[in-house]
N, C-alpha and C positions, 0 to 999 in steps of 0.2 A: 504494498499500499504506499503511496506516495504521500510525503508529510505535507501539512499546510504551509511550512515555511516555503518550500520550494515553490508552492503555487503562489504564494504572495511575490516571490522574486519575479515570476512570470507577469504577474498582475502589475507590478511595478514597471516592468519593462515596456508592456502594453499601454501604461498610462502615458509614458513619454510619447507615444504615436497617437493616441486618440485625438488630441486636439487637431492634428491634422487631417484626420478621417472625418471628423466631425464638422469641419469647416465645409467639407464637400457633400454633407448630409448622409455620411456612412458612420461606421464603428465596428468594432471588433471585440468578440468575447471569448474568455476561455472556458471551455466545456468540461475537459478532463486532462489528465496527464495519466498515461498508461504505465504498469510496472515496468516496461521496457523503455520508458523515458521518452515517449511521444507525446508532445504537446498537441492537442486538438482543438482547434479554434473555430469560430464561425464568424463570417462576415455579417454585418447588419446593415440595414437601410441602403442607401445608395451603392456601398459596397458589393452587395449582392448582385448587382448586374451591370457594374462599371467594367469597361473594357480596359481599362487599366489595372484591375484587381491582380493580375497575374505579376505585373511589374512593380506594384506596391508590395505584395507578399514577397517576392524574393528580394527586392533590394531595400525593404523596410522593415517589416515584420519578422521574416524568418531569420534575418541578419541580426536585428536587435535581441532577439530571444536567444539564439545560439551565443552570442557573444556575452550578454548579461547573466544568462544560465547555462554555464557550461556543461551540467549534469544533463542537459537536455539534449538528446541524439538526433531528433527529428521533428519537424513542426509540419502540422496538417491543417489545411482549411477544409472543414467538411462540404462547404457549399461555394467552392472556387467556381467562377463563371468560367464556361468554356469560350476559349477565344479563337 
């Protein structure tokens, strides 16, 4: 079972990004962290259908989480738009 401290670190990393996503009517939510250290996220609002979501994920979300929380091995967005 993944501890709450690890989830809090991920939330702090996401908090750095949220203002930028919210500017464009979007958002992101941490759904779960699996036992094999995969962070499962969900895009919210405009991010669910934005054509730039893949780029935002790769250059922003994924990079920030992996840098801020080295214990995380992989980051997945369950509702990534297909581009």
